[in-house]
N, C-alpha and C positions, 0 to 999 in steps of 0.2 A: 495729539499729533505734534511733531517737531515744530519749533519756531522757524521763521524764514531763514534765520542765520545757520540753521542745521541742515538746510537743503543741500542736495548734491547737484553737481552739474547734470544738465539734461542732455541726452543723446538723441540725435535726430532719428526718428523711426521711419520706416518705409512710407511711401506716399501713393495714394490712389485718387481717382477722380470719379465723382458722382455727378451725372447729368440728369436733371429732372425735366420731363416733358409732361405738362400738367393736364393735358386733355384726354378725354375718353368719350366713347360713343354713348355710353350709359353708365351712370353712377350706381354701383352695386350697393344693396341696402346694408351690407356689413362693413363697407369700406370707410375707414377714417383717414385715408391718406389725402394729401393735397391734390385732389383730382377734380376736374370740372367738365361737365358735359359740354361738348362743342355744339354751338348753334350759330346760325347766321347772325351777324352783328356782334359776335364776341370780340372782334378786333377793331371796332369802330374808333376807339381812342388811340390806335396804334398808327405809326407812320412807316412807310417804306424809306429806305435810304435815299430814294429818288424824290421823296416829298409827296408822293401820291398815296391815295388811300387804296387798300387791297379790294378786290372784288368781293361782293357779298357772298357768304356761304363757304368761303375757303379758309382753311387753317392759316394763320399768319406765320407760315413756316420760315420764309425769308427773314421777316422782322425778328422772329424769335432767335434764329441762329445768329443774327447780327448782334442781338443782346447777349447771347451766350458767349460770343467772342469778347465783347466789352467786359462782361462779368469775369471771364477767365483772366483777361489782361489785368484787371484791377487787383487780383489776388496773387499775381506773380511774385511780388516781394516776399511772400511767405513760403514760396517753394524752396528757397535756399539751396539751389543747385541740384535738387533731386529729380530723378526721372520717375515716370509712372509705372507702377507694377501691375495695375489693373484699372479698368474703366467699367462703370456700370450705368446703363441707361435705364432709368426707372420712371414710374409715372403713377397715375395716368396710364396711357397706352403709347409708349414710344414708337411702336410699329405703325402708328398713324402717320408718322413722318416718312418721307421718301428716303430711299437708299442714298440719293444724292445729298440730302440734308445731313444724314448721319455721317456719310463720308466726309463732308465738309467740316463737321465738328471734329472728327478724328484727325483730319489733316491739321486743323488748328492746334489741337492738343499736342500732336507730335512736334510741330514746328515751334510752339511756344514753351512747352515743358520738356518733351522728349519721352521716348518709350524705352523701358528695359527690354532686352531681348526676350521673346516668348511671352510678352504681355498678354494677359487675359482680358478680353473685351466682350462684355455681356450685354445683350439687349433683350428687354422684356417684350413679349409679343402675345397677342390674343390668338386663339385658334381659328378665327373667322377666315373665310376664303380671301377676303380683301388683303389681309396680312400675308397669307401664305404665298400669294403671287409675288411678293417682294423678297422672300427669303434669300434667293440666289443673289439678289442685288445687295442685301446687307452683307452677305458673305464676301462678295467682291469688294465691298467698301472697307472691309477690315474686321468686321465683327466675327469673332471665332467661338462664341458661346451664346446659345439661345436659351431663354427661360420662358417656358410657355405656361401661361396662366389657365390651367385646366380646371382646377378646384374639385371637379367630379366628373365622372363619365355617365352618371345616372341622370336620365332626362328629368325625373321629378326633382332631384336635388338641384340641378341646373336652373330650373324654374324657381325653386325656393330661394336660390342665391341671386336671382336676377341676372344670370349670365345670358349672353345673346348668341352663344354657340351651342352646338349639339355635341353629344358624345362622339358621334362619327366624325364630325369636323375636328375634334381634338385628336383623334387617331390619325386622321389625314395630315394634320399639321405636323405632327411628329415625324411621319413618314416623309413628307415634303421637305422638312428641315434636314433630314438625313440625306435625301437626294440632292439638296442644294449644297452639300459639302460640309455640313456641321457634324463634328465628331465629339462634341461636348454639349449635351442637351440636358436641361433641367425641366422637370414638370412640377408645378405647384399643385398640391392636393390638400383638401381640408377634411378633417374628421370631426365628430361630434355635431353632425348636422341634424336638423329637425327630423325626428323619426328614424334616424339611421341606426341600424343594427350592427353588431360586430361583423356579420357576414357581408353586409353592404359595404362597410369600410374596407374590409379585406379585398372585396371584389375590385374596388377602385385601385388599390395598390397592385393587385395582380395584373390589371390591364396596363398600368404604367410600366410594370416590369417586363411584360410581354413585348412592349415597344422597344426595349433594350436601352432606355435612356441611361446616362451616366450618373445622374444626380436627381434626388427627390427632395423637395421641401414639403414635409408632411406635418401640418400644424392644426391645432385645434381651433374651431370657430370660437371666437370671443365676441361678446357684445360690447361695443365701445361707445362712449358718448358721442354725440353729434353725428349719429348714423340713423338711417331709417329703422333698423332693427332695435335701436335703443328706445325709440319712440313706441314701437309695437313689437316687443321681443317674441321670437318664435319659441316654441317648446323644444328644448334640446335634451339629449340624454342626460341622466343623472350622473353623479360623480363616480359611482361604482361601475356603471356601464362605460363611461369614458375610460376609466382605468383598465377595464377589460379589453377595450378596443386598442388602447395604446400598447398594452402588453402583447397582445396577439400580433399587432402590426409590426412592432419592433422585432419580435421573434421571426416573423415571416421575412422581413427585409434582411435580417442577418443570414438566414438560410439561403437567401438569393444572392448574397455577396455584397450587400450594401452595408457599409460601416456607418454607424451613428457617430458623427463627430461634433455635433452641436445639438442643442435642445430639439430642434425641428428639422435637422439637416442630415441627409444620408447620401453616401456617395460610393462609387466604385473606388478601388485603391488608387490613390494619387490624384483623384479628381474632385477633391473638396474645393469649394468656391474660394479662390484666392482673394477675391474682393471682400467677401464676408469674413474671412480669416483675418484680414487687415483690420476691419472694424473691431473684431472681438479681441484682438491683441493690443488694443489701445494705441494703434498706430495713427497716422495722420491721413486726412483726405480733404481734397478740394470739393466744395459743393457749388455747382452753378445751376441756375434755373429758378423759376418761381418756387419759393418756399424751401429751397435746398439748404441743407446744413453742412458745415465743414468743421474741421478740427486741425489746429496747427500748433506745433511745438516750436517756440521761439528760443533757441538755445542761448543767444547773446544776452537776452534779458531775463532768461530763466522763467519765462511765462508760458502757460498753455492757454490757448484761446479757443472758443467755439464761435462759429459764424452762422448767420441765418439771413437769407434773403426774404423780402416781402412775398407773401403767399399768393395773392390774387394775380392771375395772369395779366389783367389790364394794368395793374400797378407796376408789375415787373417790366412790362413792355414800355411803360412811360418813363422808367428810370433814365435820367440823363437827357430827356427830350429838350431841345432848345440849347444844348451845350455845344456851341460852335467852337471854332478855332480861337484859342485864347481864353476860353471859358473854363469852368470847372471841369475836373476830370470825372469820369464815370464813378459814381460813389461806391466805396467798399461796402461789404455787407455789415449788418449790425453785429457787433462783437461783444462777447461776454467772456470773462476770465474764469478759468477753473482754478479756484484758490487752492493753495497747498493742502489745506485741511480736507478738501473735497476730493483730491486726486486718488488716494487709496481706494475709497469706495467706488469711484467711477472706474478705476482699473479693474477691480474685482467684479463689478456688475457685468463687465464685458468678458473678461478672461475665464471666469468660472463657468460660463456657458459652454466652453470647450471641453469635451470629454477627456482630452489629453492635457488640459491646462496650457500653461505657457512657461517658457524658461524663467526661472526665478530671477535671473539677472536683469530681465526687462522691467521688473517692478521699480527698482531704484533708477534705472536708466531712463525710463519713460515718464516717471512721476517726480523724480528728484527727492523722493522721500526714502529714507533708509529702510531696508527690509526689516530691521528690528521693530519698526512701528507696528508691524502685524503680530509680533511675537505673542503678546498676552492673549488676545482673542483667539489667535490660531491655536495656541496650546489648549485652550478650553475646548475648542471645536474638535481638535484632534483626540482629546480624551473621550469625546462622544462618538468617535469613529466617523465623523462627518467629513474630515479632510485628512489628506495624507501629510506626513511630515514634510516640511519645507526642505527640499533637497535640490536636485537640478531643476525641478519644476514646482510651480504652484498649481495644485490640483485638488479637487474633491476626491473622496473615495467613491466607488460605485454606489454604495449606500447613500452617501451624502449628496450625490448628484441629483437625487430626487427631492432634495431639501435646499435647493440653492436660495430660494427666497428667505428661508429661515436663517441660513448662514449670513446673508447680506444684512438681515435685520440686526444681527449681533454687531456688525461693524457700524451700522447706522446709529445704533444707540450709543456706541463708544465714541462717536465723533466729539 
């Protein structure tokens, strides 16, 4: 890779905001996200801005939103005059928070950073009736895209996955979301589940399509470390059956008018998730909340940094406690630098996930590394028909798209 003196000026990419709400009602056995079952006493170490302790058994919603404001303010110097193109509330289960709390966060984001016209604002929600009753409130608060964590409509699979909703509740949730004014709805579905056949997997997709949702995240169950499934793995379909499920599912979704634009993402025309496209284009994002990650391009110094907040909700809520007037400011997140030698691989790890790739000129603009740095390995991969010639875009061939990991390994070894 080029020496630091060979680097090009960096261009500021678009900016998004990720807000992490870490609590959930029950931790799913497959989940390796930073999520924590809420229980009475979770908030004991926290303080209200009034100095009083919250009542037992209640989510520390006010305290947490107060911290999110401090968190966002601490990162404003890295915004560099940009407005937000998308916001994503993830978790955990963000829909455990009230519409008023979500609205306050959005008001803070708009006043402190600013919104581009037509901003996409997504909130993850579970299909339980408790969340459904709040859908209209979220829509009034400014959320314009809902992502419903269904995973399966099959009662047996829902039990296998430790989900606390039923298939009928999932259907009702999508219907209620539409009635509440949402015209952009995503459903999360999983395949490769214990004992799942190709027919079973297609039935889940068919039910989602019948609901008329605009976007589907259809991804394979994977067994991750630090999960209950890792300690006691379920028996899942073999690789040949998984391949058959994926082939049949992709063909069905294409027939139904859903384009596959990313490894596990399908959408109606023009309704790909703008927030996720921002990630996969190696653009920037602010991360606030317990365990949240962020990425910033600092054009003046030529640096690219990644940020991370402490993961445990109690520790996050304790940040800055006792810092009064004249004391230390709210601490910035932990920062690590993306070294120039790491940038090409990080860029490709994101951009090659997109079926359409990314404009070639964004590689030098967002990494500072000349496009020529890819030439040798790219030519070798092109000879194997895994990638298309670098022209207006950086993209794999349709054949190579099934071998993204192998393509990335070539660049990893070349570092």
